[in-house]
PyMOL Python script that loads the backbone (N, CA, C, O; Angstrom):
from pymol import cmd

cmd.read_pdbstr("""\
ATOM      1  N   UNK A   1       0.838  -1.173   0.000  1.00  0.00           N
ATOM      2  CA  UNK A   1       0.000   0.000   0.000  1.00  0.00           C
ATOM      3  C   UNK A   1       0.885   1.239   0.000  1.00  0.00           C
ATOM      4  O   UNK A   1       1.892   1.310   0.705  1.00  0.00           O
ATOM      5  N   UNK A   2       0.482   2.212  -0.810  1.00  0.00           N
ATOM      6  CA  UNK A   2       1.265   3.438  -0.889  1.00  0.00           C
ATOM      7  C   UNK A   2       0.790   4.431   0.164  1.00  0.00           C
ATOM      8  O   UNK A   2      -0.396   4.506   0.485  1.00  0.00           O
ATOM      9  N   UNK A   3       1.724   5.173   0.679  1.00  0.00           N
ATOM     10  CA  UNK A   3       1.405   6.246   1.609  1.00  0.00           C
ATOM     11  C   UNK A   3       1.982   7.538   1.061  1.00  0.00           C
ATOM     12  O   UNK A   3       2.989   7.529   0.353  1.00  0.00           O
ATOM     13  N   UNK A   4       1.349   8.630   1.386  1.00  0.00           N
ATOM     14  CA  UNK A   4       1.896   9.916   0.975  1.00  0.00           C
ATOM     15  C   UNK A   4       0.967  10.669   0.043  1.00  0.00           C
ATOM     16  O   UNK A   4      -0.169  10.266  -0.207  1.00  0.00           O
ATOM     17  N   UNK A   5       1.487  11.771  -0.458  1.00  0.00           N
ATOM     18  CA  UNK A   5       0.708  12.648  -1.322  1.00  0.00           C
ATOM     19  C   UNK A   5       0.667  12.074  -2.741  1.00  0.00           C
ATOM     20  O   UNK A   5       1.661  11.545  -3.238  1.00  0.00           O
ATOM     21  N   UNK A   6      -0.491  12.187  -3.377  1.00  0.00           N
ATOM     22  CA  UNK A   6      -0.655  11.702  -4.742  1.00  0.00           C
ATOM     23  C   UNK A   6       0.072  12.640  -5.702  1.00  0.00           C
ATOM     24  O   UNK A   6      -0.047  13.862  -5.607  1.00  0.00           O
ATOM     25  N   UNK A   7       0.834  12.041  -6.635  1.00  0.00           N
ATOM     26  CA  UNK A   7       1.568  12.827  -7.620  1.00  0.00           C
ATOM     27  C   UNK A   7       0.917  12.642  -8.983  1.00  0.00           C
ATOM     28  O   UNK A   7       1.158  11.622  -9.629  1.00  0.00           O
ATOM     29  N   UNK A   8       0.103  13.583  -9.444  1.00  0.00           N
ATOM     30  CA  UNK A   8      -0.556  13.421 -10.738  1.00  0.00           C
ATOM     31  C   UNK A   8       0.436  13.482 -11.892  1.00  0.00           C
ATOM     32  O   UNK A   8       1.381  14.271 -11.881  1.00  0.00           O
ATOM     33  N   UNK A   9       0.200  12.630 -12.890  1.00  0.00           N
ATOM     34  CA  UNK A   9       1.064  12.577 -14.061  1.00  0.00           C
ATOM     35  C   UNK A   9       0.275  13.082 -15.267  1.00  0.00           C
ATOM     36  O   UNK A   9      -0.802  12.562 -15.561  1.00  0.00           O
ATOM     37  N   UNK A  10       0.787  14.070 -15.954  1.00  0.00           N
ATOM     38  CA  UNK A  10       0.102  14.655 -17.104  1.00  0.00           C
ATOM     39  C   UNK A  10      -0.029  13.648 -18.247  1.00  0.00           C
ATOM     40  O   UNK A  10      -1.074  13.587 -18.895  1.00  0.00           O
ATOM     41  N   UNK A  11       1.010  12.865 -18.501  1.00  0.00           N
ATOM     42  CA  UNK A  11       0.953  11.901 -19.612  1.00  0.00           C
ATOM     43  C   UNK A  11      -0.081  10.813 -19.351  1.00  0.00           C
ATOM     44  O   UNK A  11      -0.832  10.446 -20.255  1.00  0.00           O
ATOM     45  N   UNK A  12      -0.131  10.292 -18.124  1.00  0.00           N
ATOM     46  CA  UNK A  12      -1.104   9.251 -17.798  1.00  0.00           C
ATOM     47  C   UNK A  12      -2.522   9.803 -17.867  1.00  0.00           C
ATOM     48  O   UNK A  12      -3.446   9.108 -18.291  1.00  0.00           O
ATOM     49  N   UNK A  13      -2.692  11.051 -17.450  1.00  0.00           N
ATOM     50  CA  UNK A  13      -4.003  11.675 -17.484  1.00  0.00           C
ATOM     51  C   UNK A  13      -4.495  11.830 -18.919  1.00  0.00           C
ATOM     52  O   UNK A  13      -5.650  11.523 -19.211  1.00  0.00           O
ATOM     53  N   UNK A  14      -3.639  12.298 -19.810  1.00  0.00           N
ATOM     54  CA  UNK A  14      -4.014  12.449 -21.219  1.00  0.00           C
ATOM     55  C   UNK A  14      -4.309  11.106 -21.869  1.00  0.00           C
ATOM     56  O   UNK A  14      -5.251  10.984 -22.653  1.00  0.00           O
ATOM     57  N   UNK A  15      -3.509  10.103 -21.545  1.00  0.00           N
ATOM     58  CA  UNK A  15      -3.717   8.768 -22.105  1.00  0.00           C
ATOM     59  C   UNK A  15      -5.069   8.204 -21.665  1.00  0.00           C
ATOM     60  O   UNK A  15      -5.795   7.613 -22.464  1.00  0.00           O
ATOM     61  N   UNK A  16      -5.393   8.390 -20.409  1.00  0.00           N
ATOM     62  CA  UNK A  16      -6.661   7.882 -19.894  1.00  0.00           C
ATOM     63  C   UNK A  16      -7.853   8.599 -20.527  1.00  0.00           C
ATOM     64  O   UNK A  16      -8.905   7.994 -20.734  1.00  0.00           O
ATOM     65  N   UNK A  17      -7.689   9.877 -20.830  1.00  0.00           N
ATOM     66  CA  UNK A  17      -8.802  10.647 -21.389  1.00  0.00           C
ATOM     67  C   UNK A  17      -9.019  10.373 -22.872  1.00  0.00           C
ATOM     68  O   UNK A  17     -10.146  10.504 -23.350  1.00  0.00           O
ATOM     69  N   UNK A  18      -7.993  10.003 -23.606  1.00  0.00           N
ATOM     70  CA  UNK A  18      -8.121   9.880 -25.065  1.00  0.00           C
ATOM     71  C   UNK A  18      -8.185   8.446 -25.566  1.00  0.00           C
ATOM     72  O   UNK A  18      -8.832   8.193 -26.581  1.00  0.00           O
ATOM     73  N   UNK A  19      -7.548   7.510 -24.904  1.00  0.00           N
ATOM     74  CA  UNK A  19      -7.470   6.141 -25.425  1.00  0.00           C
ATOM     75  C   UNK A  19      -8.848   5.514 -25.580  1.00  0.00           C
ATOM     76  O   UNK A  19      -9.145   4.942 -26.629  1.00  0.00           O
ATOM     77  N   UNK A  20      -9.679   5.608 -24.577  1.00  0.00           N
ATOM     78  CA  UNK A  20     -10.991   4.957 -24.620  1.00  0.00           C
ATOM     79  C   UNK A  20     -11.859   5.540 -25.729  1.00  0.00           C
ATOM     80  O   UNK A  20     -12.594   4.809 -26.392  1.00  0.00           O
ATOM     81  N   UNK A  21     -11.777   6.852 -25.931  1.00  0.00           N
ATOM     82  CA  UNK A  21     -12.587   7.502 -26.961  1.00  0.00           C
ATOM     83  C   UNK A  21     -12.239   6.963 -28.340  1.00  0.00           C
ATOM     84  O   UNK A  21     -13.129   6.679 -29.142  1.00  0.00           O
ATOM     85  N   UNK A  22     -10.947   6.822 -28.615  1.00  0.00           N
ATOM     86  CA  UNK A  22     -10.532   6.335 -29.926  1.00  0.00           C
ATOM     87  C   UNK A  22     -10.822   4.852 -30.098  1.00  0.00           C
ATOM     88  O   UNK A  22     -11.173   4.412 -31.193  1.00  0.00           O
ATOM     89  N   UNK A  23     -10.679   4.076 -29.023  1.00  0.00           N
ATOM     90  CA  UNK A  23     -11.018   2.653 -29.110  1.00  0.00           C
ATOM     91  C   UNK A  23     -12.496   2.474 -29.439  1.00  0.00           C
ATOM     92  O   UNK A  23     -12.859   1.623 -30.252  1.00  0.00           O
ATOM     93  N   UNK A  24     -13.349   3.281 -28.802  1.00  0.00           N
ATOM     94  CA  UNK A  24     -14.784   3.196 -29.079  1.00  0.00           C
ATOM     95  C   UNK A  24     -15.090   3.562 -30.531  1.00  0.00           C
ATOM     96  O   UNK A  24     -15.923   2.918 -31.168  1.00  0.00           O
ATOM     97  N   UNK A  25     -14.425   4.587 -31.057  1.00  0.00           N
ATOM     98  CA  UNK A  25     -14.656   4.982 -32.448  1.00  0.00           C
ATOM     99  C   UNK A  25     -14.267   3.876 -33.411  1.00  0.00           C
ATOM    100  O   UNK A  25     -14.987   3.609 -34.374  1.00  0.00           O
ATOM    101  N   UNK A  26     -13.126   3.225 -33.160  1.00  0.00           N
ATOM    102  CA  UNK A  26     -12.660   2.138 -34.030  1.00  0.00           C
ATOM    103  C   UNK A  26     -13.620   0.963 -33.961  1.00  0.00           C
ATOM    104  O   UNK A  26     -13.998   0.406 -34.992  1.00  0.00           O
ATOM    105  N   UNK A  27     -14.019   0.582 -32.745  1.00  0.00           N
ATOM    106  CA  UNK A  27     -14.927  -0.553 -32.606  1.00  0.00           C
ATOM    107  C   UNK A  27     -16.264  -0.268 -33.272  1.00  0.00           C
ATOM    108  O   UNK A  27     -16.837  -1.143 -33.921  1.00  0.00           O
ATOM    109  N   UNK A  28     -16.763   0.956 -33.114  1.00  0.00           N
ATOM    110  CA  UNK A  28     -18.046   1.309 -33.713  1.00  0.00           C
ATOM    111  C   UNK A  28     -17.972   1.233 -35.237  1.00  0.00           C
ATOM    112  O   UNK A  28     -18.954   0.872 -35.887  1.00  0.00           O
ATOM    113  N   UNK A  29     -16.806   1.574 -35.816  1.00  0.00           N
ATOM    114  CA  UNK A  29     -16.646   1.519 -37.266  1.00  0.00           C
ATOM    115  C   UNK A  29     -16.524   0.079 -37.759  1.00  0.00           C
ATOM    116  O   UNK A  29     -16.994  -0.237 -38.852  1.00  0.00           O
ATOM    117  N   UNK A  30     -15.896  -0.803 -36.966  1.00  0.00           N
ATOM    118  CA  UNK A  30     -15.636  -2.176 -37.416  1.00  0.00           C
ATOM    119  C   UNK A  30     -16.750  -3.153 -37.060  1.00  0.00           C
ATOM    120  O   UNK A  30     -17.087  -4.020 -37.866  1.00  0.00           O
ATOM    121  N   UNK A  31     -17.324  -3.029 -35.877  1.00  0.00           N
ATOM    122  CA  UNK A  31     -18.317  -3.993 -35.394  1.00  0.00           C
ATOM    123  C   UNK A  31     -19.709  -3.391 -35.588  1.00  0.00           C
ATOM    124  O   UNK A  31     -19.992  -2.327 -35.038  1.00  0.00           O
ATOM    125  N   UNK A  32     -20.591  -4.047 -36.361  1.00  0.00           N
ATOM    126  CA  UNK A  32     -21.885  -3.449 -36.691  1.00  0.00           C
ATOM    127  C   UNK A  32     -22.776  -3.158 -35.477  1.00  0.00           C
ATOM    128  O   UNK A  32     -23.441  -2.123 -35.447  1.00  0.00           O
ATOM    129  N   UNK A  33     -22.804  -4.041 -34.484  1.00  0.00           N
ATOM    130  CA  UNK A  33     -23.724  -3.846 -33.366  1.00  0.00           C
ATOM    131  C   UNK A  33     -23.098  -3.223 -32.140  1.00  0.00           C
ATOM    132  O   UNK A  33     -23.725  -3.179 -31.082  1.00  0.00           O
ATOM    133  N   UNK A  34     -21.867  -2.736 -32.260  1.00  0.00           N
ATOM    134  CA  UNK A  34     -21.163  -2.208 -31.086  1.00  0.00           C
ATOM    135  C   UNK A  34     -21.823  -0.924 -30.585  1.00  0.00           C
ATOM    136  O   UNK A  34     -22.062   0.006 -31.356  1.00  0.00           O
ATOM    137  N   UNK A  35     -22.112  -0.889 -29.287  1.00  0.00           N
ATOM    138  CA  UNK A  35     -22.662   0.308 -28.668  1.00  0.00           C
ATOM    139  C   UNK A  35     -24.156   0.458 -28.828  1.00  0.00           C
ATOM    140  O   UNK A  35     -24.721   1.459 -28.386  1.00  0.00           O
ATOM    141  N   UNK A  36     -24.813  -0.505 -29.446  1.00  0.00           N
ATOM    142  CA  UNK A  36     -26.255  -0.434 -29.620  1.00  0.00           C
ATOM    143  C   UNK A  36     -26.935  -1.173 -28.471  1.00  0.00           C
ATOM    144  O   UNK A  36     -26.424  -2.178 -27.976  1.00  0.00           O
ATOM    145  N   UNK A  37     -28.078  -0.668 -28.059  1.00  0.00           N
ATOM    146  CA  UNK A  37     -28.821  -1.274 -26.963  1.00  0.00           C
ATOM    147  C   UNK A  37     -29.385  -2.630 -27.399  1.00  0.00           C
ATOM    148  O   UNK A  37     -29.869  -2.779 -28.521  1.00  0.00           O
ATOM    149  N   UNK A  38     -29.317  -3.599 -26.512  1.00  0.00           N
ATOM    150  CA  UNK A  38     -29.890  -4.910 -26.797  1.00  0.00           C
ATOM    151  C   UNK A  38     -28.970  -5.838 -27.565  1.00  0.00           C
ATOM    152  O   UNK A  38     -29.445  -6.829 -28.119  1.00  0.00           O
ATOM    153  N   UNK A  39     -27.687  -5.564 -27.624  1.00  0.00           N
ATOM    154  CA  UNK A  39     -26.762  -6.414 -28.377  1.00  0.00           C
ATOM    155  C   UNK A  39     -25.990  -7.373 -27.471  1.00  0.00           C
ATOM    156  O   UNK A  39     -24.996  -7.962 -27.898  1.00  0.00           O
ATOM    157  N   UNK A  40     -26.438  -7.534 -26.229  1.00  0.00           N
ATOM    158  CA  UNK A  40     -25.748  -8.427 -25.309  1.00  0.00           C
ATOM    159  C   UNK A  40     -25.789  -9.883 -25.752  1.00  0.00           C
ATOM    160  O   UNK A  40     -24.868 -10.652 -25.475  1.00  0.00           O
ATOM    161  N   UNK A  41     -26.876 -10.258 -26.449  1.00  0.00           N
ATOM    162  CA  UNK A  41     -27.001 -11.645 -26.900  1.00  0.00           C
ATOM    163  C   UNK A  41     -25.924 -11.987 -27.911  1.00  0.00           C
ATOM    164  O   UNK A  41     -25.487 -13.136 -27.975  1.00  0.00           O
ATOM    165  N   UNK A  42     -25.487 -11.022 -28.699  1.00  0.00           N
ATOM    166  CA  UNK A  42     -24.464 -11.292 -29.708  1.00  0.00           C
ATOM    167  C   UNK A  42     -23.083 -11.402 -29.076  1.00  0.00           C
ATOM    168  O   UNK A  42     -22.250 -12.187 -29.528  1.00  0.00           O
ATOM    169  N   UNK A  43     -22.844 -10.625 -28.043  1.00  0.00           N
ATOM    170  CA  UNK A  43     -21.527 -10.621 -27.418  1.00  0.00           C
ATOM    171  C   UNK A  43     -21.318 -11.859 -26.551  1.00  0.00           C
ATOM    172  O   UNK A  43     -20.259 -12.484 -26.608  1.00  0.00           O
ATOM    173  N   UNK A  44     -22.328 -12.218 -25.744  1.00  0.00           N
ATOM    174  CA  UNK A  44     -22.198 -13.363 -24.852  1.00  0.00           C
ATOM    175  C   UNK A  44     -23.553 -14.052 -24.735  1.00  0.00           C
ATOM    176  O   UNK A  44     -24.320 -13.742 -23.824  1.00  0.00           O
ATOM    177  N   UNK A  45     -23.866 -14.987 -25.644  1.00  0.00           N
ATOM    178  CA  UNK A  45     -25.195 -15.609 -25.670  1.00  0.00           C
ATOM    179  C   UNK A  45     -25.519 -16.390 -24.398  1.00  0.00           C
ATOM    180  O   UNK A  45     -26.674 -16.425 -23.974  1.00  0.00           O
ATOM    181  N   UNK A  46     -24.514 -17.014 -23.788  1.00  0.00           N
ATOM    182  CA  UNK A  46     -24.764 -17.819 -22.583  1.00  0.00           C
ATOM    183  C   UNK A  46     -25.242 -16.930 -21.433  1.00  0.00           C
ATOM    184  O   UNK A  46     -26.233 -17.249 -20.776  1.00  0.00           O
ATOM    185  N   UNK A  47     -24.548 -15.827 -21.189  1.00  0.00           N
ATOM    186  CA  UNK A  47     -24.954 -14.920 -20.126  1.00  0.00           C
ATOM    187  C   UNK A  47     -26.318 -14.301 -20.413  1.00  0.00           C
ATOM    188  O   UNK A  47     -27.111 -14.080 -19.498  1.00  0.00           O
ATOM    189  N   UNK A  48     -26.585 -14.024 -21.685  1.00  0.00           N
ATOM    190  CA  UNK A  48     -27.874 -13.453 -22.051  1.00  0.00           C
ATOM    191  C   UNK A  48     -29.000 -14.439 -21.740  1.00  0.00           C
ATOM    192  O   UNK A  48     -30.042 -14.047 -21.214  1.00  0.00           O
ATOM    193  N   UNK A  49     -28.794 -15.710 -22.061  1.00  0.00           N
ATOM    194  CA  UNK A  49     -29.802 -16.724 -21.786  1.00  0.00           C
ATOM    195  C   UNK A  49     -30.045 -16.858 -20.281  1.00  0.00           C
ATOM    196  O   UNK A  49     -31.192 -16.951 -19.844  1.00  0.00           O
ATOM    197  N   UNK A  50     -28.978 -16.867 -19.495  1.00  0.00           N
ATOM    198  CA  UNK A  50     -29.113 -16.948 -18.039  1.00  0.00           C
ATOM    199  C   UNK A  50     -29.898 -15.753 -17.531  1.00  0.00           C
ATOM    200  O   UNK A  50     -30.778 -15.907 -16.684  1.00  0.00           O
ATOM    201  N   UNK A  51     -29.593 -14.559 -18.036  1.00  0.00           N
ATOM    202  CA  UNK A  51     -30.271 -13.344 -17.606  1.00  0.00           C
ATOM    203  C   UNK A  51     -31.759 -13.404 -17.925  1.00  0.00           C
ATOM    204  O   UNK A  51     -32.588 -13.031 -17.094  1.00  0.00           O
ATOM    205  N   UNK A  52     -32.106 -13.873 -19.131  1.00  0.00           N
ATOM    206  CA  UNK A  52     -33.510 -13.947 -19.539  1.00  0.00           C
ATOM    207  C   UNK A  52     -34.264 -14.929 -18.657  1.00  0.00           C
ATOM    208  O   UNK A  52     -35.382 -14.645 -18.228  1.00  0.00           O
ATOM    209  N   UNK A  53     -33.661 -16.084 -18.383  1.00  0.00           N
ATOM    210  CA  UNK A  53     -34.330 -17.076 -17.546  1.00  0.00           C
ATOM    211  C   UNK A  53     -34.544 -16.555 -16.128  1.00  0.00           C
ATOM    212  O   UNK A  53     -35.610 -16.761 -15.549  1.00  0.00           O
ATOM    213  N   UNK A  54     -33.545 -15.885 -15.568  1.00  0.00           N
ATOM    214  CA  UNK A  54     -33.697 -15.320 -14.228  1.00  0.00           C
ATOM    215  C   UNK A  54     -34.777 -14.246 -14.204  1.00  0.00           C
ATOM    216  O   UNK A  54     -35.556 -14.171 -13.254  1.00  0.00           O
ATOM    217  N   UNK A  55     -34.829 -13.422 -15.232  1.00  0.00           N
ATOM    218  CA  UNK A  55     -35.826 -12.365 -15.294  1.00  0.00           C
ATOM    219  C   UNK A  55     -37.228 -12.955 -15.349  1.00  0.00           C
ATOM    220  O   UNK A  55     -38.132 -12.483 -14.659  1.00  0.00           O
ATOM    221  N   UNK A  56     -37.410 -13.989 -16.169  1.00  0.00           N
ATOM    222  CA  UNK A  56     -38.728 -14.627 -16.270  1.00  0.00           C
ATOM    223  C   UNK A  56     -39.129 -15.247 -14.941  1.00  0.00           C
ATOM    224  O   UNK A  56     -40.280 -15.142 -14.520  1.00  0.00           O
ATOM    225  N   UNK A  57     -38.154 -15.905 -14.273  1.00  0.00           N
ATOM    226  CA  UNK A  57     -38.453 -16.537 -12.988  1.00  0.00           C
ATOM    227  C   UNK A  57     -38.851 -15.495 -11.963  1.00  0.00           C
ATOM    228  O   UNK A  57     -39.815 -15.692 -11.222  1.00  0.00           O
ATOM    229  N   UNK A  58     -38.117 -14.378 -11.909  1.00  0.00           N
ATOM    230  CA  UNK A  58     -38.413 -13.338 -10.936  1.00  0.00           C
ATOM    231  C   UNK A  58     -39.761 -12.688 -11.203  1.00  0.00           C
ATOM    232  O   UNK A  58     -40.513 -12.411 -10.268  1.00  0.00           O
ATOM    233  N   UNK A  59     -40.076 -12.439 -12.481  1.00  0.00           N
ATOM    234  CA  UNK A  59     -41.358 -11.828 -12.804  1.00  0.00           C
ATOM    235  C   UNK A  59     -42.508 -12.761 -12.453  1.00  0.00           C
ATOM    236  O   UNK A  59     -43.553 -12.317 -11.976  1.00  0.00           O
ATOM    237  N   UNK A  60     -42.313 -14.058 -12.692  1.00  0.00           N
ATOM    238  CA  UNK A  60     -43.340 -15.039 -12.352  1.00  0.00           C
ATOM    239  C   UNK A  60     -43.559 -15.054 -10.843  1.00  0.00           C
ATOM    240  O   UNK A  60     -44.698 -15.100 -10.379  1.00  0.00           O
ATOM    241  N   UNK A  61     -42.468 -15.016 -10.078  1.00  0.00           N
ATOM    242  CA  UNK A  61     -42.562 -15.026  -8.623  1.00  0.00           C
ATOM    243  C   UNK A  61     -43.256 -13.766  -8.117  1.00  0.00           C
ATOM    244  O   UNK A  61     -44.113 -13.841  -7.237  1.00  0.00           O
ATOM    245  N   UNK A  62     -42.887 -12.596  -8.675  1.00  0.00           N
ATOM    246  CA  UNK A  62     -43.498 -11.335  -8.245  1.00  0.00           C
ATOM    247  C   UNK A  62     -44.986 -11.311  -8.581  1.00  0.00           C
ATOM    248  O   UNK A  62     -45.801 -10.847  -7.783  1.00  0.00           O
ATOM    249  N   UNK A  63     -45.335 -11.809  -9.762  1.00  0.00           N
ATOM    250  CA  UNK A  63     -46.739 -11.831 -10.163  1.00  0.00           C
ATOM    251  C   UNK A  63     -47.538 -12.719  -9.225  1.00  0.00           C
ATOM    252  O   UNK A  63     -48.641 -12.363  -8.808  1.00  0.00           O
ATOM    253  N   UNK A  64     -46.972 -13.888  -8.890  1.00  0.00           N
ATOM    254  CA  UNK A  64     -47.654 -14.820  -8.005  1.00  0.00           C
ATOM    255  C   UNK A  64     -47.824 -14.223  -6.614  1.00  0.00           C
ATOM    256  O   UNK A  64     -48.884 -14.372  -6.006  1.00  0.00           O
ATOM    257  N   UNK A  65     -46.789 -13.545  -6.098  1.00  0.00           N
ATOM    258  CA  UNK A  65     -46.890 -12.972  -4.756  1.00  0.00           C
ATOM    259  C   UNK A  65     -47.912 -11.837  -4.730  1.00  0.00           C
ATOM    260  O   UNK A  65     -48.607 -11.659  -3.729  1.00  0.00           O
ATOM    261  N   UNK A  66     -48.014 -11.062  -5.825  1.00  0.00           N
ATOM    262  CA  UNK A  66     -49.025 -10.001  -5.885  1.00  0.00           C
ATOM    263  C   UNK A  66     -50.421 -10.606  -5.894  1.00  0.00           C
ATOM    264  O   UNK A  66     -51.323 -10.093  -5.231  1.00  0.00           O
ATOM    265  N   UNK A  67     -50.607 -11.682  -6.633  1.00  0.00           N
ATOM    266  CA  UNK A  67     -51.917 -12.336  -6.678  1.00  0.00           C
ATOM    267  C   UNK A  67     -52.276 -12.892  -5.311  1.00  0.00           C
ATOM    268  O   UNK A  67     -53.436 -12.822  -4.904  1.00  0.00           O
ATOM    269  N   UNK A  68     -51.302 -13.443  -4.594  1.00  0.00           N
ATOM    270  CA  UNK A  68     -51.570 -13.976  -3.258  1.00  0.00           C
ATOM    271  C   UNK A  68     -51.992 -12.871  -2.304  1.00  0.00           C
ATOM    272  O   UNK A  68     -52.869 -13.082  -1.467  1.00  0.00           O
ATOM    273  N   UNK A  69     -51.380 -11.690  -2.417  1.00  0.00           N
ATOM    274  CA  UNK A  69     -51.751 -10.575  -1.548  1.00  0.00           C
ATOM    275  C   UNK A  69     -53.173 -10.123  -1.817  1.00  0.00           C
ATOM    276  O   UNK A  69     -53.894  -9.748  -0.893  1.00  0.00           O
ATOM    277  N   UNK A  70     -53.584 -10.157  -3.091  1.00  0.00           N
ATOM    278  CA  UNK A  70     -54.944  -9.734  -3.433  1.00  0.00           C
ATOM    279  C   UNK A  70     -55.952 -10.764  -2.931  1.00  0.00           C
ATOM    280  O   UNK A  70     -56.996 -10.399  -2.390  1.00  0.00           O
ATOM    281  N   UNK A  71     -55.646 -12.044  -3.108  1.00  0.00           N
ATOM    282  CA  UNK A  71     -56.571 -13.097  -2.687  1.00  0.00           C
ATOM    283  C   UNK A  71     -56.649 -13.207  -1.172  1.00  0.00           C
ATOM    284  O   UNK A  71     -57.732 -13.409  -0.623  1.00  0.00           O
ATOM    285  N   UNK A  72     -55.516 -13.077  -0.490  1.00  0.00           N
ATOM    286  CA  UNK A  72     -55.458 -13.235   0.959  1.00  0.00           C
ATOM    287  C   UNK A  72     -54.934 -11.958   1.611  1.00  0.00           C
ATOM    288  O   UNK A  72     -53.757 -11.897   1.965  1.00  0.00           O
ATOM    289  N   UNK A  73     -55.777 -10.935   1.781  1.00  0.00           N
ATOM    290  CA  UNK A  73     -55.280  -9.706   2.402  1.00  0.00           C
ATOM    291  C   UNK A  73     -54.945  -9.956   3.870  1.00  0.00           C
ATOM    292  O   UNK A  73     -55.467 -10.897   4.468  1.00  0.00           O
ATOM    293  N   UNK A  74     -54.092  -9.137   4.454  1.00  0.00           N
ATOM    294  CA  UNK A  74     -53.732  -9.328   5.853  1.00  0.00           C
ATOM    295  C   UNK A  74     -54.945  -9.140   6.757  1.00  0.00           C
ATOM    296  O   UNK A  74     -55.806  -8.305   6.479  1.00  0.00           O
ATOM    297  N   UNK A  75     -55.013  -9.919   7.845  1.00  0.00           N
ATOM    298  CA  UNK A  75     -56.159  -9.891   8.747  1.00  0.00           C
ATOM    299  C   UNK A  75     -56.152  -8.651   9.634  1.00  0.00           C
ATOM    300  O   UNK A  75     -57.212  -8.146  10.001  1.00  0.00           O
ATOM    301  N   UNK A  76     -54.979  -8.166   9.975  1.00  0.00           N
ATOM    302  CA  UNK A  76     -54.894  -7.037  10.892  1.00  0.00           C
ATOM    303  C   UNK A  76     -53.913  -6.021  10.329  1.00  0.00           C
ATOM    304  O   UNK A  76     -52.772  -6.364  10.017  1.00  0.00           O
ATOM    305  N   UNK A  77     -54.338  -4.804  10.200  1.00  0.00           N
ATOM    306  CA  UNK A  77     -53.450  -3.765   9.729  1.00  0.00           C
ATOM    307  C   UNK A  77     -52.852  -3.058  10.916  1.00  0.00           C
ATOM    308  O   UNK A  77     -53.564  -2.681  11.847  1.00  0.00           O
ATOM    309  N   UNK A  78     -51.558  -2.877  10.892  1.00  0.00           N
ATOM    310  CA  UNK A  78     -50.924  -2.113  11.955  1.00  0.00           C
ATOM    311  C   UNK A  78     -50.663  -0.716  11.421  1.00  0.00           C
ATOM    312  O   UNK A  78     -50.047  -0.550  10.368  1.00  0.00           O
ATOM    313  N   UNK A  79     -51.129   0.277  12.145  1.00  0.00           N
ATOM    314  CA  UNK A  79     -50.949   1.647  11.705  1.00  0.00           C
ATOM    315  C   UNK A  79     -50.761   2.527  12.927  1.00  0.00           C
ATOM    316  O   UNK A  79     -50.962   2.096  14.063  1.00  0.00           O
ATOM    317  N   UNK A  80     -50.374   3.757  12.676  1.00  0.00           N
ATOM    318  CA  UNK A  80     -50.218   4.684  13.792  1.00  0.00           C
ATOM    319  C   UNK A  80     -51.588   5.007  14.370  1.00  0.00           C
ATOM    320  O   UNK A  80     -52.596   4.912  13.669  1.00  0.00           O
ATOM    321  N   UNK A  81     -51.631   5.384  15.629  1.00  0.00           N
ATOM    322  CA  UNK A  81     -52.897   5.628  16.305  1.00  0.00           C
ATOM    323  C   UNK A  81     -53.632   6.846  15.754  1.00  0.00           C
ATOM    324  O   UNK A  81     -54.860   6.902  15.810  1.00  0.00           O
ATOM    325  N   UNK A  82     -52.895   7.823  15.221  1.00  0.00           N
ATOM    326  CA  UNK A  82     -53.548   9.034  14.757  1.00  0.00           C
ATOM    327  C   UNK A  82     -54.227   8.850  13.398  1.00  0.00           C
ATOM    328  O   UNK A  82     -55.025   9.698  13.001  1.00  0.00           O
ATOM    329  N   UNK A  83     -53.934   7.769  12.679  1.00  0.00           N
ATOM    330  CA  UNK A  83     -54.588   7.496  11.408  1.00  0.00           C
ATOM    331  C   UNK A  83     -55.791   6.605  11.653  1.00  0.00           C
ATOM    332  O   UNK A  83     -55.737   5.703  12.489  1.00  0.00           O
ATOM    333  N   UNK A  84     -56.863   6.846  10.941  1.00  0.00           N
ATOM    334  CA  UNK A  84     -58.085   6.080  11.151  1.00  0.00           C
ATOM    335  C   UNK A  84     -58.166   4.926  10.162  1.00  0.00           C
ATOM    336  O   UNK A  84     -58.855   5.022   9.146  1.00  0.00           O
ATOM    337  N   UNK A  85     -57.466   3.836  10.455  1.00  0.00           N
ATOM    338  CA  UNK A  85     -57.552   2.633   9.643  1.00  0.00           C
ATOM    339  C   UNK A  85     -58.571   1.707  10.276  1.00  0.00           C
ATOM    340  O   UNK A  85     -58.698   1.644  11.498  1.00  0.00           O
ATOM    341  N   UNK A  86     -59.296   0.988   9.427  1.00  0.00           N
ATOM    342  CA  UNK A  86     -60.233   0.019   9.944  1.00  0.00           C
ATOM    343  C   UNK A  86     -59.515  -1.299  10.188  1.00  0.00           C
ATOM    344  O   UNK A  86     -58.683  -1.716   9.381  1.00  0.00           O
ATOM    345  N   UNK A  87     -59.830  -1.946  11.282  1.00  0.00           N
ATOM    346  CA  UNK A  87     -59.274  -3.267  11.562  1.00  0.00           C
ATOM    347  C   UNK A  87     -60.275  -4.282  11.065  1.00  0.00           C
ATOM    348  O   UNK A  87     -61.440  -4.272  11.463  1.00  0.00           O
ATOM    349  N   UNK A  88     -59.812  -5.164  10.189  1.00  0.00           N
ATOM    350  CA  UNK A  88     -60.712  -6.141   9.557  1.00  0.00           C
ATOM    351  C   UNK A  88     -60.820  -7.353  10.443  1.00  0.00           C
ATOM    352  O   UNK A  88     -61.528  -8.302  10.105  1.00  0.00           O
TER     353      UNK A  88
END
""", "prot")
cmd.dss("prot")
cmd.show_as("cartoon", "prot")
cmd.util.cbc("prot")
cmd.orient("prot")
C-alpha cells in the first residue's frame, strides 16, 4: 500500500482521457452492433440466456406474490394511532 501525497502525471491523465474515446470509435466503425442497446445476446449468448431465464423466474414469482396478496389480504393492519384505519 502506498502512503503519501498523490503525484498526478500529465501523460497518464491524457492517455486515460483519449485512449478509450478512440477505441470506441474504431470498434463502432468495425463492429456493426457495437454500442447499440440490446446487443448483449451477440456478445455473450450464454450470459444473455441466463439473464432472460432469471428475469422470467423473478417476474413469475413477483406476479404470483401479488396475486396472493390480493386473494389473501392481511387480517390485521398495523398503523399509527392518529390514522383512522379500519381493523378487519
